[in-house]
C-alpha positions as CSV (number, residue, x, y, z in Angstrom):
1,M,-123.9,-136.7,-89.6
2,S,-121.6,-135.3,-87.5
3,L,-118.4,-134.7,-88.7
4,D,-114.5,-135.3,-87.4
5,L,-113.6,-131.2,-87.5
6,P,-109.7,-130.8,-86.1
7,A,-109.4,-129.2,-82.8
8,P,-109.0,-125.6,-84.3
9,V,-111.4,-125.6,-86.8
10,A,-113.7,-127.2,-84.2
11,A,-113.0,-124.4,-81.8
12,Y,-113.7,-121.8,-84.8
13,F,-117.7,-123.2,-85.8
14,A,-118.3,-123.4,-81.6
15,A,-117.1,-120.1,-81.2
16,D,-119.2,-118.4,-84.2
17,K,-122.3,-119.3,-82.5
18,V,-120.6,-116.8,-79.6
19,A,-121.3,-112.9,-80.4
20,D,-118.8,-112.0,-78.0
21,G,-115.1,-112.4,-79.1
22,A,-114.4,-115.5,-79.1
23,I,-113.9,-116.6,-82.0
24,A,-110.6,-114.6,-82.2
25,M,-108.4,-116.6,-79.6
26,C,-109.2,-119.5,-82.0
27,F,-106.1,-118.4,-84.1
28,T,-102.6,-116.9,-84.3
29,D,-102.1,-113.7,-83.1
30,E,-100.9,-112.5,-86.8
31,A,-103.3,-115.3,-89.1
32,V,-105.3,-113.8,-91.5
33,V,-108.4,-113.9,-92.5
34,K,-109.9,-113.2,-95.8
35,D,-113.4,-112.6,-96.3
36,E,-115.5,-110.4,-99.0
37,G,-112.2,-109.5,-100.5
38,H,-111.1,-108.2,-97.3
39,A,-108.2,-109.2,-95.7
40,H,-107.7,-109.0,-91.4
41,A,-104.6,-109.3,-90.3
42,G,-104.4,-110.3,-86.4
43,R,-106.6,-111.1,-83.9
44,A,-107.6,-107.7,-82.8
45,A,-108.8,-107.1,-86.4
46,I,-110.1,-110.6,-87.1
47,A,-112.1,-109.7,-83.7
48,K,-113.7,-106.8,-85.0
49,W,-114.4,-108.4,-88.6
50,R,-116.7,-110.7,-86.5
51,T,-118.3,-108.3,-84.9
52,E,-119.2,-106.3,-87.5
53,A,-121.1,-109.1,-89.6
54,S,-122.6,-110.6,-86.6
55,V,-124.0,-107.2,-86.6
56,R,-124.6,-106.8,-90.1
57,Y,-126.4,-110.3,-90.9
58,S,-128.3,-113.1,-88.1
59,Y,-126.7,-116.1,-89.4
60,T,-125.6,-119.8,-89.4
61,S,-122.9,-121.9,-90.3
62,D,-123.6,-125.3,-90.1
63,P,-120.4,-127.7,-92.1
64,V,-120.9,-130.1,-94.0
65,A,-118.4,-131.7,-95.5
66,V,-114.4,-131.5,-94.3
67,A,-111.3,-133.1,-96.6
68,V,-108.5,-132.8,-93.3
69,E,-105.0,-132.3,-96.6
70,P,-101.7,-132.0,-96.3
71,A,-101.2,-128.4,-95.6
72,R,-104.5,-127.3,-94.8
73,V,-108.4,-128.4,-94.1
74,V,-110.9,-127.4,-96.3
75,V,-114.7,-127.3,-95.0
76,T,-118.2,-126.8,-96.7
77,S,-120.4,-125.2,-94.6
78,R,-124.3,-124.0,-95.2
79,V,-125.0,-121.1,-94.3
80,T,-128.2,-119.5,-93.5
81,G,-129.7,-116.1,-93.0
82,N,-131.0,-112.6,-92.6
83,F,-128.8,-111.8,-96.2
84,P,-129.2,-112.4,-100.1
85,G,-128.5,-115.6,-101.4
86,S,-129.1,-117.4,-98.6
87,P,-128.9,-120.6,-98.3
88,V,-125.2,-120.8,-99.3
89,D,-122.9,-123.4,-98.9
90,L,-119.3,-122.0,-98.6
91,R,-116.1,-123.2,-98.4
92,Y,-113.4,-122.5,-95.7
93,V,-110.2,-122.8,-96.2
94,F,-107.9,-122.9,-93.1
95,V,-104.3,-123.4,-92.3
96,L,-103.5,-124.2,-88.9
97,A,-100.7,-123.3,-86.8
98,G,-100.2,-126.2,-84.0
99,D,-103.8,-125.4,-81.9
100,K,-104.4,-122.1,-83.5
101,I,-105.6,-121.4,-86.8
102,A,-103.2,-119.6,-88.7
103,S,-105.0,-118.2,-91.7
104,L,-108.6,-118.4,-93.4
105,E,-109.7,-118.2,-96.4
106,I,-114.4,-117.9,-97.4
107,A,-115.9,-118.3,-100.6
108,P,-118.4,-119.0,-102.4
C-alpha cells in the first residue's frame, strides 16, 4: 500500500533507510526529536541520535497509516529489527515548518 505522505515526512522515511547523516537535513536548524525518553535539539544532536540508533539496532521502518491534521502529521509505522519487542507499531508525530520538520516525537 502506498501512502500519500507530505514531502518532508516522505523525505524523513527515505533518509532513515540510509545511515549517513542525511536524516538531519530533513529538519529545521532548531528542530527537536523526542525518542525513548530523550530530547535531541538541533541538527547536530539529531544526526548523533540517528547515528547512535543505527549502531545499536538494525531496523526498518515501514509507514502503514497517516493522518494529516492541521497542526501535525501522525504516521503509524511498523518497525522491525534486532531489538526487544520487534516488530512494533510506533507513532511518529511530525510538526512541519515549510519543507522541513520542526519537531518529531516517536512513541508506542
